[in-house]
C-alpha positions in Angstrom: 21.4 85.1 169.6 18.9 84.0 166.9 18.2 85.0 163.4 18.8 88.3 161.9 18.2 90.2 158.6 21.2 91.2 156.5 20.9 93.8 153.7 23.4 93.1 150.8 24.0 94.2 147.3 21.8 91.4 145.9 18.9 92.1 148.3 18.2 90.8 151.8 19.4 87.5 153.3 18.9 86.1 156.8 21.5 84.8 159.1 21.8 82.9 162.4 23.8 83.7 165.4 24.2 80.9 167.9 26.5 79.9 170.9 27.3 76.5 172.0 29.5 76.0 175.0 31.1 79.5 174.5 31.8 79.0 170.8 29.9 81.2 168.4 28.3 80.2 165.2 27.3 82.8 162.6 26.1 81.8 159.2 24.2 83.6 156.4 21.6 81.1 155.3 19.3 82.7 152.7 15.6 83.3 153.2 13.8 83.6 156.6 12.3 80.2 156.6 15.7 78.5 156.0 17.3 80.6 158.7 14.5 79.6 161.2 14.9 76.0 160.3 18.6 76.0 160.5 18.5 77.8 163.8 16.0 75.3 165.2 18.2 72.4 164.2 21.3 73.9 165.7 19.4 74.4 168.9 18.1 70.8 169.0 21.5 69.5 168.3 23.0 71.6 170.9 20.5 70.4 173.5 21.1 66.7 172.7 24.8 67.3 172.8 25.2 66.3 169.2 26.5 69.6 167.9 30.1 69.1 167.0 31.7 72.4 166.2 35.2 71.5 167.0 37.4 72.6 164.1 40.3 70.5 163.1 43.4 72.0 164.4 46.3 73.1 162.2 48.7 72.1 165.1 51.7 70.1 164.0 52.6 66.9 165.7 55.6 68.6 167.3 53.3 71.1 168.9 51.1 68.3 170.4 54.3 66.5 171.7 55.4 69.7 173.3 52.0 70.4 175.0 51.9 66.7 176.1 55.4 66.7 177.7 54.5 70.0 179.3 51.3 68.5 180.7 53.3 65.5 182.0 55.7 67.8 183.9 53.0 69.9 185.3 50.9 67.0 186.5 53.7 65.0 187.9 53.3 62.1 185.5 55.4 59.1 186.9 56.1 57.8 183.3 57.5 61.0 182.1 60.9 59.5 181.2 59.3 56.6 179.3 56.9 59.2 177.5 59.9 61.4 176.5 61.6 58.3 174.9 58.3 57.3 173.2 57.9 60.8 171.8 61.3 60.9 170.5 60.5 57.7 168.6 57.1 59.0 167.4 58.6 62.3 166.3 60.9 60.4 163.9 57.9 59.2 162.0 55.2 61.8 162.5 57.0 65.1 162.7 56.2 66.3 159.2 52.4 65.9 159.8 49.6 67.9 161.3 47.6 66.1 164.1 44.5 66.1 161.9 46.3 64.3 159.0 47.4 61.2 161.1 45.2 58.3 160.4 45.1 54.5 161.3 47.2 53.8 158.2 49.9 56.0 159.5 49.8 54.1 162.7 50.1 50.8 161.0 53.0 52.1 158.9 54.7 53.2 162.2 54.2 49.7 163.7 55.7 48.0 160.7 58.6 50.2 160.6 59.4 49.7 164.3 59.1 45.8 164.0 61.4 46.0 161.0 63.8 47.8 163.3 63.7 44.6 165.5 62.0 46.4 168.4 60.1 44.3 170.8 56.2 44.3 170.6 56.1 45.6 174.2 58.1 48.6 173.3 55.9 49.4 170.3 52.8 49.0 172.5 54.1 51.5 175.1 54.9 54.0 172.2 51.4 53.6 170.9 49.8 53.9 174.3 51.7 57.2 174.7 50.4 58.3 171.3 46.9 57.3 172.2 47.1 59.3 175.5 48.4 62.3 173.5 45.4 62.1 171.2 43.0 61.7 174.3 44.3 64.9 175.7 44.2 66.6 172.3 40.5 65.7 172.2 39.9 67.0 175.6 41.8 70.2 174.7 39.6 70.4 171.6 42.5 70.3 169.2 41.0 67.4 167.3 37.9 65.3 166.9 39.3 61.8 166.5 41.8 59.5 168.1 43.4 57.5 165.1 45.0 55.1 167.5 41.6 54.0 168.9 40.3 53.2 165.5 
């Protein structure tokens, strides 16, 4: 952990090797001063809790729904039947997207589509609450950085 020297075809470079919450960061920076500076910044950000190294997940929406329903069964969620119904409706709209691609515009599009289908606002709100909880868990599981339903 720290900075290290790398011998390459074009001469020497310096790199950093850092761990934050069990996740390793390795980067080749350039000269020694830049490597020292980058390492100090990483360390400071980590100590402040501002180091955000969660990578966007390539998980599809279907994968998230499977994990979510499995979580509900494992933890004895009382609203599991309602969640299964909500997930079925949400899958119809979001199944082709990755969880990192879904944004507030997609959410508004979903609401509009469901209202055009003459669904009651309460039904749509329950479906969106389910989606919001799915993203809350995805953040907890470090599958995504953002919750597009909260924005």
